[in-house]
C-alpha positions in Angstrom: -3.5 0.2 -1.5 0.1 -0.1 -2.6 2.6 2.1 -4.6 5.9 1.4 -6.3 9.0 1.7 -4.0 11.0 3.6 -6.6 11.1 4.5 -10.3 12.5 2.0 -12.7 12.0 0.0 -15.9 12.2 -3.4 -17.5 11.9 -4.7 -21.1 10.5 -7.6 -23.1 11.3 -8.7 -26.6 8.5 -10.4 -28.5 8.9 -11.4 -32.2 11.6 -8.7 -32.7 9.5 -5.9 -31.1 11.0 -4.3 -28.0 8.6 -3.4 -25.2 10.2 -1.1 -22.6 8.0 -0.4 -19.5 9.0 2.6 -17.5 7.4 3.3 -14.1 7.2 6.5 -12.0 5.6 7.5 -8.8 3.2 10.5 -9.2 0.9 12.4 -6.8 -1.5 13.9 -9.4 -2.9 13.4 -12.8 -0.9 16.3 -14.2 2.3 14.7 -13.0 1.3 11.5 -14.7 0.7 13.3 -18.0 4.0 15.1 -17.7 5.8 11.8 -17.3 4.0 10.4 -20.4 5.1 13.4 -22.4 8.7 13.0 -21.2 8.8 9.4 -22.3 7.6 10.5 -25.7 10.5 12.9 -25.9 13.1 10.4 -24.6 11.9 7.8 -27.1 11.0 9.7 -30.3 11.8 6.7 -32.6 9.3 4.3 -30.9 6.2 3.4 -32.8 3.9 3.5 -29.7 3.9 5.0 -26.2 1.1 3.2 -24.5 0.3 4.0 -20.8 -1.9 3.7 -17.8 -2.0 5.4 -14.5 -3.8 5.3 -11.2 -3.7 8.3 -8.8 -5.3 9.2 -5.5 -5.6 7.9 -1.9 -8.6 5.9 -3.1 -7.4 5.3 -6.6 -10.1 7.7 -7.8 -8.2 8.8 -11.0 -7.6 6.1 -13.6 -6.7 6.3 -17.3 -5.3 4.1 -20.0 -4.3 4.8 -23.6 -3.5 2.5 -26.5 -1.7 5.1 -28.6 -2.5 3.6 -31.9 -2.4 0.0 -31.0 -5.7 -2.0 -31.6 -8.3 -1.0 -29.0 -8.0 -2.8 -25.7 -4.6 -4.4 -26.5 -2.2 -2.1 -24.8 -3.5 0.5 -22.3 -6.0 -1.8 -20.6 -3.6 -4.7 -20.1 -1.2 -2.2 -18.5 -4.0 -0.9 -16.3 -5.1 -4.4 -15.3 -1.6 -5.2 -14.0 -1.7 -2.0 -11.9 -5.2 -3.0 -10.6 -4.1 -6.6 -9.9 -1.3 -5.2 -7.7 -3.6 -2.8 -6.0 -1.4 0.2 -7.0 -2.1 3.9 -6.8 0.0 7.0 -7.4 1.8 5.1 -10.2 2.1 5.7 -13.9 3.4 3.0 -16.3 4.4 3.8 -19.9 5.3 0.9 -22.3 7.3 2.1 -25.2 7.2 -0.2 -28.2 9.8 -0.4 -30.9 8.2 -2.3 -33.7 10.2 -5.2 -35.0 8.3 -5.8 -38.2 6.3 -8.8 -37.1 2.6 -8.5 -36.2 1.7 -10.1 -32.8 -2.1 -10.2 -33.1 -4.4 -9.0 -30.3 -3.5 -11.8 -27.9 0.2 -11.4 -28.4 -0.1 -7.6 -27.8 -2.1 -8.1 -24.6 0.4 -10.5 -23.3 3.4 -8.4 -24.2 2.1 -5.2 -22.7 1.0 -6.9 -19.5 4.1 -9.0 -19.1 6.4 -5.9 -19.7 4.5 -4.1 -17.0 4.7 -7.0 -14.6 8.5 -7.3 -15.1 9.0 -3.7 -14.3 7.0 -4.0 -11.1 9.2 -6.9 -10.0 12.3 -4.7 -10.6 11.1 -1.7 -8.6 9.4 -3.5 -5.7 6.1 -2.5 -4.0 5.3 -0.8 -0.8 1.9 -1.0 1.1 0.3 2.4 2.0 -1.0 2.2 5.5 -3.3 4.9 7.0 -1.6 6.6 9.9 -2.1 9.5 12.3 0.5 12.1 13.1 0.9 12.2 16.9 2.5 15.4 18.2 4.5 15.0 21.4 5.7 18.1 23.4 8.3 17.6 26.2 10.7 19.8 28.1 14.3 20.1 26.9 15.7 18.0 29.7 13.5 15.0 28.5 13.8 15.5 24.8 17.1 13.8 24.1 16.2 10.7 26.0 12.7 10.5 24.4 14.2 11.0 21.0 16.4 7.9 21.6 13.4 5.9 23.0 11.3 6.8 20.0 13.9 5.7 17.4 14.8 2.6 19.4 11.2 1.5 19.3 10.9 2.1 15.6 9.0 5.4 15.7 10.9 7.8 13.5 9.8 11.5 14.0 8.9 13.2 10.8 9.6 16.6 12.2 11.1 18.1 15.4 10.5 21.7 16.5 12.4 23.6 19.2 10.8 26.4 21.3 9.7 26.6 24.9 9.2 22.9 24.5 10.6 20.3 22.1 7.9 18.9 19.9 8.1 15.7 17.9 5.7 14.8 15.1 5.5 11.0 14.9 3.5 9.1 12.2 1.8 6.1 13.8 -0.3 3.5 11.9 -3.9 4.1 13.0 -4.5 0.8 14.6 -1.5 1.4 16.9 -2.3 4.9 17.9 -3.8 4.2 21.3 -1.1 1.7 22.2 1.6 4.2 21.1 0.2 6.9 23.3 0.1 4.6 26.3 3.8 3.6 25.6 4.7 7.2 25.2 3.3 8.2 28.6 5.6 5.6 30.2 8.6 6.5 28.1 8.3 10.2 28.9 7.7 9.5 32.6 4.3 11.2 32.4 5.8 14.5 31.3 4.6 14.6 27.7 1.7 16.5 26.2 0.2 14.5 23.4 -2.2 15.5 20.6 -3.4 13.8 17.4 -2.9 15.6 14.1 -3.5 14.9 10.5 -4.4 11.5 8.9 -1.7 10.5 6.4 -0.4 7.4 4.7 2.9 5.8 5.5 4.7 3.2 3.4 5.7 -0.3 4.5 8.0 -2.3 2.2 6.7 -5.7 1.1 
């Protein structure tokens, strides 16, 4: 699955109607609904506020809404664009300012889908890769060197804790976990205690 790299927007003008697509990252359905409500408040003069969202690690929550447009001409085209790009944890709201000219069903479907696609091009996408948090505990005399080794190899610790030992939490893509642990043993001179923690997702820019 993918998600958007950042919030953003893009617009399309079709037969004098303005279609403004606004995108936001969300981590729950309630956050998606809050964003839709905020768009309605920010654009009170718009004729329609059509939307779609996909939420969850497995895209298990999906919803679309035509908001008064003919059935299937707005929310579903937006949702199809999200599906085509394999997106999750993303909400798209297309705000339409009516220009006085009817577009017909085909024109509406194209306009809502195209506006959403343009917004995705603006914000960029990131692939969500399953990863495992590997916890590494070393003594204080080794910690500074190991920290430099980790960062130099592209392994950015997500957390560092100081106590009797220094502990680094390092997110590692799941297919690379065993290789990372082997590399770590050599980098720490055999003086590291390693344990596998939670399964998470990390993002890789496309």
